[in-house]
C-alpha positions in Angstrom: 54.1 -82.9 -17.4 52.1 -80.0 -16.0 49.5 -80.4 -13.3 46.5 -78.2 -13.4 44.6 -77.1 -10.4 41.6 -79.3 -11.3 43.6 -82.6 -10.7 43.8 -83.3 -14.4 47.3 -83.8 -15.9 48.1 -81.9 -19.1 51.0 -83.0 -21.3 53.2 -80.8 -23.4 54.6 -82.3 -26.6 58.0 -81.5 -28.2 56.3 -81.1 -31.6 55.0 -77.7 -30.4 58.5 -76.2 -31.0 58.5 -77.4 -34.6 55.1 -75.7 -35.1 56.3 -72.5 -33.5 59.5 -72.5 -35.6 57.6 -73.1 -38.9 55.1 -70.3 -38.2 57.9 -67.9 -37.2 60.0 -68.6 -40.3 57.1 -68.2 -42.6 56.1 -64.9 -41.0 59.7 -63.7 -41.2 60.0 -64.6 -44.9 56.6 -63.2 -45.9 57.0 -59.8 -44.2 60.7 -59.2 -45.0 60.1 -59.8 -48.7 57.3 -57.3 -49.2 58.8 -54.5 -47.1 62.2 -54.9 -48.8 60.9 -53.1 -51.9 59.8 -50.1 -49.9 63.3 -49.8 -48.3 65.0 -49.5 -51.8 62.2 -47.9 -53.7 64.5 -45.7 -55.8 66.7 -48.5 -56.9 63.7 -50.8 -57.7 62.0 -48.0 -59.8 65.1 -47.6 -61.8 65.8 -51.3 -62.2 62.2 -52.0 -63.4 62.0 -48.7 -65.4 58.8 -47.7 -63.6 57.7 -44.8 -61.4 57.9 -44.6 -57.6 54.1 -45.0 -57.3 54.3 -48.2 -59.4 57.0 -49.6 -57.0 54.6 -48.8 -54.1 52.1 -51.1 -55.8 54.3 -54.1 -54.8 53.9 -53.8 -51.0 50.5 -52.2 -51.2 49.0 -55.0 -53.4 50.6 -57.6 -51.2 49.2 -55.9 -48.1 45.8 -55.1 -49.7 45.2 -58.7 -50.7 45.2 -59.6 -47.0 41.8 -58.0 -46.7 39.7 -60.4 -48.9 41.9 -63.4 -48.1 41.8 -62.8 -44.4 38.2 -63.9 -44.1 38.9 -67.0 -46.2 41.9 -67.8 -44.1 40.1 -67.6 -40.7 37.2 -69.7 -42.2 39.6 -72.4 -43.4 41.7 -72.5 -40.2 38.5 -72.5 -38.0 36.7 -75.1 -40.0 39.4 -77.3 -41.5 42.1 -76.9 -38.8 45.4 -75.2 -38.1 47.4 -77.6 -40.3 45.4 -77.0 -43.4 45.7 -73.3 -43.1 49.4 -73.4 -42.5 49.9 -75.7 -45.5 48.1 -73.2 -47.8 50.1 -70.3 -46.3 53.4 -72.1 -46.8 52.7 -73.1 -50.4 51.6 -69.5 -51.3 54.5 -67.9 -49.6 57.1 -70.3 -51.2 55.5 -70.1 -54.6 55.3 -66.3 -54.5 58.9 -65.9 -53.4 60.1 -68.3 -56.1 58.2 -66.4 -58.8 59.8 -63.1 -57.6 63.2 -64.7 -57.6 62.7 -66.2 -61.1 61.6 -62.7 -62.4 65.1 -61.2 -61.8 67.4 -64.2 -61.4 68.8 -64.2 -65.0 70.2 -60.7 -64.4 72.3 -61.9 -61.5 74.3 -63.8 -64.2 74.3 -61.0 -66.8 71.6 -62.6 -68.9 68.2 -61.2 -70.1 65.4 -63.7 -70.6 62.5 -61.1 -70.8 61.8 -57.4 -70.8 61.7 -55.2 -67.7 57.9 -55.0 -68.1 57.6 -58.8 -67.9 60.0 -58.9 -65.0 58.1 -56.3 -63.1 54.8 -58.1 -63.8 56.1 -61.4 -62.5 57.4 -59.7 -59.4 54.0 -58.1 -58.7 52.2 -61.4 -59.3 54.7 -63.2 -57.0 54.1 -60.6 -54.3 50.4 -61.0 -54.8 50.7 -64.7 -54.0 52.7 -64.0 -50.8 50.0 -61.5 -49.9 47.3 -64.2 -50.3 49.3 -66.6 -48.1 50.1 -64.1 -45.4 46.7 -64.2 -43.5 46.9 -68.0 -43.2 50.1 -67.6 -41.2 49.3 -64.3 -39.4 46.0 -65.4 -37.9 47.3 -68.3 -35.9 49.7 -67.0 -33.2 47.1 -67.1 -30.3 45.7 -70.4 -31.7 49.1 -72.0 -31.5 50.0 -70.7 -28.1 46.6 -71.5 -26.6 46.2 -75.0 -28.0 49.9 -76.2 -27.9 51.6 -74.4 -25.0 51.0 -74.6 -21.2 50.0 -71.7 -19.1 53.6 -70.9 -18.1 54.8 -70.8 -21.7 51.8 -69.3 -23.4 52.8 -65.6 -23.1 56.3 -66.2 -24.4 55.0 -68.2 -27.3 52.5 -65.4 -28.1 55.4 -62.9 -28.0 57.6 -64.9 -30.3 54.8 -65.7 -32.8 53.2 -62.2 -32.6 56.4 -60.4 -33.0 57.7 -62.5 -35.9 55.6 -60.3 -38.2 57.3 -57.0 -37.2 60.7 -58.8 -37.0 60.3 -59.7 -40.6 59.8 -56.0 -41.3 63.0 -55.2 -39.5 65.1 -57.7 -41.5 63.7 -56.5 -44.9 63.8 -52.8 -44.0 67.3 -52.8 -42.4 69.4 -55.3 -44.3 68.1 -54.6 -47.9 69.7 -51.1 -48.3 73.1 -52.5 -47.4 73.2 -55.1 -50.2 71.1 -53.3 -52.8 73.0 -50.0 -53.2 72.7 -49.8 -57.0 69.7 -50.7 -59.3 71.7 -53.5 -60.9 71.8 -55.3 -57.5 68.1 -55.5 -57.1 67.9 -59.2 -58.2 69.7 -60.0 -54.9 66.7 -58.7 -53.0 64.4 -61.3 -54.6 66.9 -64.1 -54.0 67.9 -63.3 -50.5 64.3 -62.9 -49.2 63.1 -66.0 -51.0 65.6 -68.3 -49.2 64.1 -68.0 -45.6 60.7 -69.3 -46.9 62.3 -72.7 -47.8 63.0 -74.0 -44.3 59.6 -72.7 -43.1 57.9 -74.4 -46.0 59.7 -77.8 -45.4 59.1 -77.7 -41.7 55.4 -77.0 -42.2 54.9 -79.7 -44.9 57.1 -82.4 -43.2 56.9 -81.4 -39.5 53.4 -80.2 -38.7 51.4 -83.4 -38.5 48.2 -82.3 -36.8 46.1 -79.2 -35.9 45.9 -80.2 -32.2 48.1 -82.1 -29.8 46.8 -85.6 -28.7 45.8 -84.1 -25.3 45.2 -80.4 -24.3 48.2 -78.6 -22.6 46.1 -76.6 -20.1 42.7 -76.3 -18.5 41.7 -73.3 -20.6 42.6 -75.3 -23.8 40.5 -78.2 -22.4 37.6 -75.9 -21.7 37.7 -74.4 -25.2 37.7 -77.9 -26.7 34.7 -78.9 -24.5 32.7 -75.8 -25.5 30.0 -76.1 -28.2 31.3 -75.4 -31.7 29.4 -72.5 -33.2 28.6 -71.8 -36.9 31.3 -69.6 -38.5 29.0 -66.7 -39.2 27.5 -67.1 -35.7 31.0 -66.6 -34.3 31.5 -63.5 -36.4 28.2 -62.0 -35.3 28.9 -62.7 -31.7 32.4 -61.1 -31.9 30.9 -57.9 -33.4 28.4 -57.7 -30.6 31.2 -57.7 -28.1 32.1 -54.1 -27.2 35.5 -55.0 -25.8 36.5 -56.9 -29.0 35.2 -54.1 -31.2 37.5 -51.6 -29.4 40.5 -54.0 -29.8 39.5 -54.6 -33.4 39.8 -50.9 -34.1 42.7 -50.0 -31.9 45.0 -52.9 -32.5 44.2 -52.8 -36.2 45.0 -49.1 -36.3 48.3 -49.5 -34.4 49.6 -52.3 -36.7 48.3 -50.5 -39.8 50.0 -47.4 -38.7 53.3 -49.2 -38.1 53.1 -50.9 -41.5 52.3 -47.6 -43.2 55.3 -45.9 -41.5 57.6 -48.8 -42.4 56.4 -48.5 -46.1 56.7 -44.7 -46.3 59.6 -43.9 -44.0 62.3 -44.1 -46.7 60.3 -41.6 -48.9 59.5 -39.3 -46.0 63.1 -39.1 -44.8 64.7 -38.8 -48.3 62.6 -35.7 -48.9 64.4 -34.1 -45.9 67.9 -35.2 -47.0 68.4 -38.4 -45.0 70.0 -41.5 -46.4 68.4 -44.9 -47.1 70.6 -46.4 -44.4 69.2 -44.0 -41.8 65.7 -44.7 -42.9 66.4 -48.4 -42.6 67.9 -48.0 -39.1 65.0 -45.8 -38.0 62.4 -48.3 -39.2 64.3 -51.2 -37.7 64.5 -49.2 -34.4 60.7 -49.2 -34.1 60.5 -53.0 -34.4 63.6 -53.9 -32.4 62.7 -51.6 -29.5 59.1 -53.0 -29.6 60.4 -56.6 -29.7 62.7 -56.1 -26.8 60.1 -54.2 -24.8 57.4 -56.9 -25.4 59.3 -59.4 -23.2 59.3 -57.4 -19.9 55.8 -56.0 -20.6 54.4 -59.4 -21.6 56.0 -61.2 -18.7 54.9 -58.5 -16.2 51.3 -58.8 -17.5 51.5 -62.6 -17.1 52.9 -62.5 -13.6 50.5 -59.8 -12.3 47.4 -60.7 -14.4 46.8 -56.9 -14.9 46.7 -56.9 -18.7 44.4 -53.9 -19.0 46.2 -51.4 -16.7 49.6 -52.4 -18.2 48.4 -51.9 -21.8 46.7 -48.6 -21.0 49.7 -47.2 -19.1 52.0 -48.1 -22.1 49.7 -46.2 -24.5 49.9 -42.8 -22.8 53.5 -41.9 -23.8 52.6 -43.0 -27.4 50.2 -40.1 -27.8 53.0 -37.6 -26.9 55.5 -39.4 -29.2 53.1 -39.1 -32.2 53.2 -35.4 -31.8 56.9 -35.3 -31.5 57.4 -37.6 -34.5 55.2 -35.4 -36.7 57.6 -32.5 -36.1 60.9 -34.5 -36.1 60.3 -36.5 -39.4 59.8 -33.3 -41.5 62.9 -31.5 -40.1 66.3 -31.8 -41.9 69.5 -32.4 -40.1 68.2 -34.2 -37.0 69.2 -37.8 -37.5 69.7 -38.6 -33.8 66.2 -37.3 -32.9 64.8 -39.4 -35.7 66.3 -42.5 -34.3 65.5 -41.8 -30.7 61.8 -40.9 -31.5 61.5 -44.1 -33.5 63.0 -46.2 -30.7 60.6 -44.7 -28.1 57.6 -45.2 -30.5 58.5 -48.9 -30.8 58.6 -49.3 -27.0 55.3 -47.7 -26.2 53.3 -48.8 -29.2 54.6 -52.1 -30.5 55.8 -53.4 -27.1 52.2 -54.1 -26.0 51.2 -56.0 -29.2 51.5 -59.5 -27.6 49.6 -58.3 -24.5 46.8 -57.0 -26.8 46.7 -60.4 -28.6 46.2 -62.0 -25.2 43.6 -59.5 -24.2 41.7 -60.3 -27.5 41.5 -63.9 -26.4 40.6 -63.1 -22.8 37.6 -61.0 -23.8 36.3 -63.4 -26.4 37.0 -66.8 -24.8 36.0 -69.6 -25.7 35.5 -68.4 -29.3 38.0 -69.7 -31.8 41.3 -67.8 -31.4 42.1 -67.9 -35.1 38.9 -66.0 -35.9 39.7 -63.4 -33.2 43.3 -62.9 -34.3 42.4 -63.1 -38.0 39.8 -60.3 -37.7 42.3 -58.1 -35.9 44.7 -58.8 -38.7 42.0 -57.9 -41.2 41.5 -54.6 -39.4 45.2 -53.8 -39.6 45.3 -54.6 -43.3 42.3 -52.5 -44.1 43.4 -49.6 -42.0 47.0 -49.9 -43.3 45.8 -49.8 -46.9 43.6 -46.8 -46.1 46.4 -44.9 -44.4 48.7 -45.6 -47.4 46.1 -44.6 -49.9 45.2 -41.2 -48.3 48.8 -40.1 -49.0 47.5 -39.2 -52.5 45.0 -36.8 -51.0 47.8 -34.9 -49.2 50.4 -34.9 -51.9 52.4 -31.7 -51.9 55.6 -31.0 -53.8 58.6 -29.5 -52.2 58.3 -25.7 -52.5 61.7 -24.0 -51.9 65.0 -24.2 -53.6 66.6 -25.2 -50.2 64.3 -28.2 -49.9 64.9 -29.3 -53.4 68.7 -29.0 -53.0 68.9 -31.3 -49.9 66.5 -34.0 -50.9 68.1 -37.4 -51.6 65.1 -39.0 -53.3 66.9 -38.5 -56.7 70.0 -36.6 -57.9 69.5 -32.9 -57.7 70.3 -32.5 -61.4 67.2 -34.6 -62.1 64.9 -32.3 -60.1 63.0 -31.8 -63.4 62.3 -35.1 -65.2 60.1 -36.5 -67.9 57.3 -39.0 -67.0 59.3 -42.1 -68.0 62.3 -40.9 -65.8 60.1 -40.2 -62.8 61.6 -42.9 -60.5 61.1 -41.2 -57.2 59.5 -37.8 -56.6 60.5 -35.8 -53.4 57.3 -34.6 -51.6 56.4 -32.7 -48.5 54.8 -35.2 -46.1 53.9 -32.7 -43.3 50.1 -32.8 -43.8 50.1 -36.5 -44.4 52.0 -37.2 -41.2 49.7 -34.9 -39.3 46.6 -36.8 -40.5 47.8 -40.3 -39.8 49.2 -39.3 -36.4 46.0 -37.6 -35.3 44.1 -40.7 -36.6 46.2 -43.0 -34.4 46.0 -40.7 -31.4 42.2 -40.6 -31.5 42.0 -44.4 -31.4 44.5 -44.6 -28.5 42.3 -42.2 -26.5 39.2 -44.4 -27.4 41.0 -47.5 -26.1 42.2 -45.8 -22.9 38.8 -44.3 -22.1 36.4 -47.1 -23.0 38.1 -50.5 -23.0 37.3 -52.9 -20.2 36.6 -56.6 -20.0 36.5 -59.6 -17.7 39.3 -62.2 -18.1 37.2 -65.0 -19.4 40.0 -67.4 -20.2 41.6 -66.9 -16.8 38.3 -67.7 -15.1 38.3 -71.0 -17.1 41.5 -72.0 -15.4 40.1 -71.5 -11.9 40.0 -74.7 -9.7 37.0 -77.0 -10.4 36.4 -80.7 -10.3 35.6 -82.8 -13.3 33.8 -86.1 -13.1 35.2 -89.1 -15.0 32.3 -88.8 -17.4 33.2 -85.2 -18.2 36.9 -86.1 -18.7 35.9 -88.9 -21.1 33.7 -86.5 -23.0 36.5 -84.0 -23.2 38.9 -86.6 -24.8 36.1 -87.6 -27.2 35.6 -84.0 -28.2 39.4 -83.6 -28.8 39.5 -86.8 -30.9 36.6 -85.7 -33.1 38.2 -82.3 -33.7 41.5 -83.9 -34.8 39.6 -86.2 -37.2 37.7 -83.3 -38.7 
């Protein structure tokens, strides 16, 4: 039991941990699978007999489908409830993973059921399904923590749920190069990253029984339930009239889009300067792991002090400097330690504030539906991530000197000149591309630092106030009607 300051008792239910675990597992499975292809792009290209740009289609399509399906996801979660949205996300994630696994499973046993072209097409289609399911899972972290967890647990729940996305990236990016060293081992990728979706799927189908608990866990959750339900488009319009939300929409979307882009492209960027796939995997993992570990002290400090805005802004300042440092370090050969250190620091000062930003997005938009707020931020990250991945084509520059061509590890040196059908992975100079995406991110950090401010609306809703018995009965009726709908 938890007692609120308004003399109403709010109960916490054990089933909240089942819900948290199912969402976390589905996020881990979804994100680890699509990023895994980017971490072994050369092997995937050779296995499927396609080019490096065609392999890029797998994570790009999965990520890009989040844009149209994100609006559908937030609409369904907001109108039909959390459970309906999670069921759709679980089915799509499991079905997509199963199809990818089926595409290459025969080759694990030395058999061939279909051509490489069909195998690649099935993999792309499977990844498309997981991309469709991703928004249904990714838009719910703040909705789960707000409606199922008490005030003292909410920040930790947001950290775990919010960081399960990047942790999935860590697993896929770091572990995959260690068990897919040769093209013939690629079927292991589809099998290994399909398996985590099964417990998440089963927990969601069998363990998540309702969208809301029988009674609210906190006074802010009770206030949100009691507030008048708005039309979906009315909520969207109101959000885009909110200056504070617009800044978070752009800034948080850019930050997550930048991280996803870097995770997808890092192996190609580093192999052009002679670094191994293993180093690329460790560097990419370093960003996420450092951000995950930093998010706990940053999030708990923000919860304890209530100073979400100053803490988030102070954390952003070193990130601007690090963007400049990383632009130089990532295009220099022979600096593996600096690559790792710069990636670790970038994770601390950029990704470490992600859960705090999710909490801020709810604070500045309360009592609007949390899934719509988080879903739109996710939509922004997907759109900006796809944009940042796409503009690589505008800055494509081949390696110029013999020295550069001799140290690159994107393909064997003897294959520096290849025919079109042998073009598995072309080594490129990413200097101008990195300069563009880093300046883009730095500008939005400056915008957030200079112009973002908001009142803590959700915190105000938890301030002491007295409810009459009539108001309390009305609150319970509102909750019951929402559960039935």
